[in-house]
C-alpha positions in Angstrom: 84.6 74.7 94.6 86.4 77.9 94.2 86.1 80.5 97.4 83.1 82.2 96.0 81.1 79.2 95.9 82.1 78.3 99.3 80.7 81.9 100.6 77.4 81.1 98.6 77.0 78.0 100.5 77.0 79.5 103.9 75.3 82.8 102.9 72.4 82.6 100.6 72.4 86.0 99.9 75.1 85.7 97.4 72.9 83.8 95.1 70.6 87.3 94.5 71.2 89.8 92.1 71.8 93.3 93.3 68.3 94.8 92.5 65.8 97.5 94.4 63.7 96.0 97.1 64.9 92.4 96.3 65.2 91.7 100.0 61.3 92.2 100.3 60.4 89.5 98.2 59.4 86.1 99.2 62.4 84.4 97.7 64.6 86.5 99.5 63.0 86.6 102.8 62.5 82.8 102.8 66.2 82.2 101.8 68.3 84.7 104.0 65.9 85.1 107.1 64.4 81.3 107.0 67.3 79.1 105.1 65.1 77.9 102.9 66.7 77.1 99.2 64.4 79.6 97.4 67.2 81.4 95.8 67.2 78.5 93.2 64.4 80.2 91.6 67.1 82.8 90.4 68.4 82.0 87.0 70.8 85.0 87.1 72.1 85.4 90.6 75.0 87.4 91.9 77.8 88.2 89.2 81.3 89.1 89.8 84.1 90.1 87.5 87.0 88.0 88.7 85.6 85.1 90.7 88.7 83.4 90.9 90.5 86.3 92.4 88.3 86.4 95.3 90.2 84.3 98.4 89.1 83.2 101.9 91.8 83.0 104.7 91.8 82.7 108.4 93.6 85.6 110.3 94.9 85.1 114.0 94.3 88.4 115.4 94.2 89.9 118.9 90.6 89.2 119.1 91.0 85.5 117.9 90.8 83.9 114.7 88.8 85.6 111.9 87.8 84.7 108.3 89.2 87.3 105.8 87.6 87.4 102.2 90.0 89.3 100.3 88.1 90.9 97.0 90.5 92.2 94.3 88.1 93.6 91.9 86.8 97.1 93.2 83.6 96.5 91.5 83.4 93.1 92.9 83.7 94.5 96.5 81.2 97.1 95.9 78.8 94.3 94.9 79.7 92.4 98.0 79.1 95.4 100.0 75.6 95.8 98.8 75.1 92.2 99.2 76.0 91.9 102.6 75.5 95.3 104.5 72.6 96.8 102.2 70.3 93.5 101.7 71.3 92.9 98.0 69.9 96.7 97.2 72.0 99.0 94.9 73.0 101.7 97.5 75.9 103.6 96.5 79.0 102.6 98.1 81.7 105.6 98.9 85.1 105.3 96.7 86.9 105.6 100.1 85.4 102.6 101.7 87.5 99.8 100.9 86.9 97.1 103.8 84.3 96.1 106.6 83.8 93.8 109.3 80.4 92.0 108.8 78.9 90.7 112.4 76.0 88.7 113.2 75.8 86.9 109.6 73.2 83.8 109.6 75.7 80.6 108.3 72.7 78.6 107.1 75.3 75.9 106.4 76.1 75.4 109.8 72.4 75.9 111.1 71.4 72.8 108.6 74.6 71.0 109.7 73.4 71.2 113.4 69.9 70.5 112.6 71.3 67.2 110.5 73.3 66.3 113.4 70.9 66.6 116.1 67.9 65.0 114.2 70.0 62.0 113.5 70.1 61.4 117.3 66.5 62.6 118.1 64.4 61.4 115.2 61.5 62.0 117.2 62.1 65.3 118.8 61.4 68.8 117.9 63.9 70.7 116.2 62.2 73.9 116.1 62.2 73.6 120.0 65.4 72.5 120.3 66.7 75.5 118.2 64.6 78.0 120.2 65.9 76.4 123.4 69.7 75.7 122.8 70.7 77.2 119.7 69.1 80.8 119.5 70.4 82.0 122.8 74.0 81.0 121.7 74.7 83.0 118.4 78.4 81.8 118.1 77.1 78.6 117.1 75.3 79.6 114.0 76.4 83.4 113.4 79.4 84.6 111.8 82.2 87.5 111.8 83.8 88.1 108.8 86.2 90.8 107.4 86.1 91.6 103.8 89.0 93.6 102.2 89.6 95.6 98.9 92.8 96.0 96.9 91.8 99.6 96.6 94.1 102.4 97.7 93.5 102.9 101.3 90.8 105.9 102.0 90.8 106.4 98.4 94.4 108.2 98.5 96.5 107.3 95.9 100.4 106.3 96.2 101.4 109.2 94.0 99.7 111.6 96.5 101.7 110.1 99.6 104.9 110.0 97.4 104.9 106.1 97.4 105.4 103.6 94.4 102.1 101.7 93.7 103.2 98.3 94.9 104.4 99.6 98.0 101.1 101.4 98.7 99.0 98.7 97.5 100.5 96.4 100.2 100.6 99.1 102.9 96.8 99.7 102.2 95.9 95.8 102.4 97.7 95.9 105.6 96.3 98.8 107.4 92.7 97.7 106.1 93.1 94.3 107.8 94.4 95.4 111.2 91.9 98.3 111.2 89.0 95.9 111.0 90.5 93.5 113.4 90.8 96.5 115.7 86.9 96.9 115.6 86.5 93.2 116.2 88.6 93.8 119.6 86.4 96.6 120.6 83.4 94.5 119.7 84.6 91.6 121.8 85.8 93.7 124.7 83.2 96.4 124.8 80.3 94.8 123.3 80.2 97.0 120.1 82.0 98.5 117.4 80.9 101.6 115.3 82.2 103.8 112.4 82.3 106.9 114.3 85.2 109.4 114.1 86.4 108.3 117.6 86.6 104.7 116.9 87.7 105.2 113.1 91.0 107.2 114.4 91.6 104.7 116.8 91.3 101.7 114.3 93.5 103.7 111.8 96.3 104.5 114.4 96.5 100.7 114.9 96.3 100.0 111.2 99.0 102.4 110.3 101.0 101.1 113.2 101.0 97.7 112.4 101.8 98.2 108.8 104.5 100.9 108.7 105.9 100.2 112.2 105.2 103.6 113.6 102.2 105.9 113.4 102.2 108.3 110.0 100.5 111.4 110.9 100.5 112.9 107.5 98.9 109.7 106.2 96.3 110.2 108.5 95.3 113.7 107.9 95.4 112.6 104.0 92.9 109.8 104.7 90.2 112.3 106.4 91.3 115.2 103.9 93.0 117.4 106.3 96.4 117.3 104.9 96.2 121.0 104.1 94.6 121.9 107.3 92.4 124.0 108.0 91.3 123.6 104.5 89.5 120.7 104.0 89.6 118.2 100.4 86.3 117.7 99.4 84.9 113.9 98.7 87.3 112.7 101.5 86.8 110.1 104.0 85.7 112.4 106.9 82.5 112.9 104.9 81.5 109.4 105.0 80.9 109.9 108.9 78.8 113.2 108.8 76.1 112.4 105.9 73.6 112.4 108.7 74.5 115.2 110.3 73.7 119.1 109.1 76.8 120.9 110.3 77.2 124.3 109.7 80.3 126.1 108.3 81.2 127.0 111.6 80.5 123.7 113.4 82.3 121.6 110.6 85.6 124.2 111.2 85.4 123.2 114.9 85.0 119.6 114.2 87.9 119.4 112.0 90.0 121.1 114.3 89.1 118.6 117.1 90.4 115.9 114.6 93.5 117.4 113.4 94.5 118.0 117.4 93.2 114.4 118.2 95.6 113.1 115.5 98.7 115.4 116.9 98.0 113.9 120.1 97.8 110.2 118.8 101.0 110.7 117.0 102.6 112.1 120.3 101.4 108.8 122.2 102.8 106.8 119.8 106.2 108.3 119.2 106.3 108.2 123.3 105.6 104.2 123.4 107.7 103.5 120.4 106.8 100.5 117.7 103.8 98.1 119.1 106.0 95.3 121.0 103.2 92.8 121.7 99.5 91.7 121.4 99.3 93.0 125.4 100.9 96.6 124.2 98.4 96.7 121.3 95.3 95.7 123.8 96.6 98.3 126.0 97.0 101.2 123.5 93.4 100.4 122.0 91.8 100.4 125.5 93.4 103.6 126.6 92.2 105.2 123.3 88.7 103.9 123.7 88.4 105.0 127.1 89.2 108.4 126.6 86.6 110.5 124.8 87.7 112.3 121.6 87.5 115.6 123.0 89.8 114.8 126.0 92.3 113.2 123.5 92.3 116.3 121.3 92.9 118.6 124.5 96.3 120.0 125.6 96.1 117.3 128.4 95.3 114.6 125.8 98.7 113.0 125.9 99.1 113.0 129.4 95.5 111.5 129.9 96.3 108.7 127.1 99.5 107.7 129.1 97.7 107.5 132.3 95.3 105.3 130.9 97.8 103.1 129.1 99.9 103.0 132.3 96.8 101.8 134.4 96.4 98.8 132.2 99.9 97.3 132.8 
């Protein structure tokens, strides 16, 4: 059994093709929401270009072990995004998206295993009652968190654009993505939520870059957001991914890019003052200091002082 087949045994949505409104069909509802084997009705399920290239590993992060699915083919990555995040609908995926943390996914193989184990010792019991009473209240028993990573250049910024060899930038991109998503996992574990707003993304990118390269690289971060030629903005850059639901005027967009630019400058100073990340404790303290300081304060003239004060309070 290859890694993709293993994933399919856990997550029945991977048996369904990418198709508009397929999540509204009885077969999809029965399989993904109810754990029935209705997906077997589909003769032509989800197809990948490089099935053998997909791999699964377990990464030990500051938030504990987390399964990591590596998807080398960019079109396959888009397909997995659509399957996991968009209920198998053909929603357009930005080119600058190259990773995600999926949280709260029903693992039906585990649920069926729990049912089998329980019914063997309780042959006359009511499984539905047992599930509602003792399984449902504890999502960790049956819901998964997984990280899915592509091999695309980070933020769709090419190696040549940064003046790096392709292989070197490919390796950096993978490590940045991994640590970025692990940072989201840690904030989810610590604060009960993880989001892709600009504040959280700046924090996750900071840790990703610092862990991958040994120190924060301000120019990389500005390029990721399309602000390498600030105050000019490079259209199509990743910044737009977080603003699609906002109708910003030209003036408000100018103000926002100024805030982001200043926040990146502050984070660069913060990293320079602290030096390379020394330990898991150090990494957690940096994340928490940044999470507990809002974006406006980070971007302010006192941003560095505020961050250092927060950081030192954690020690």
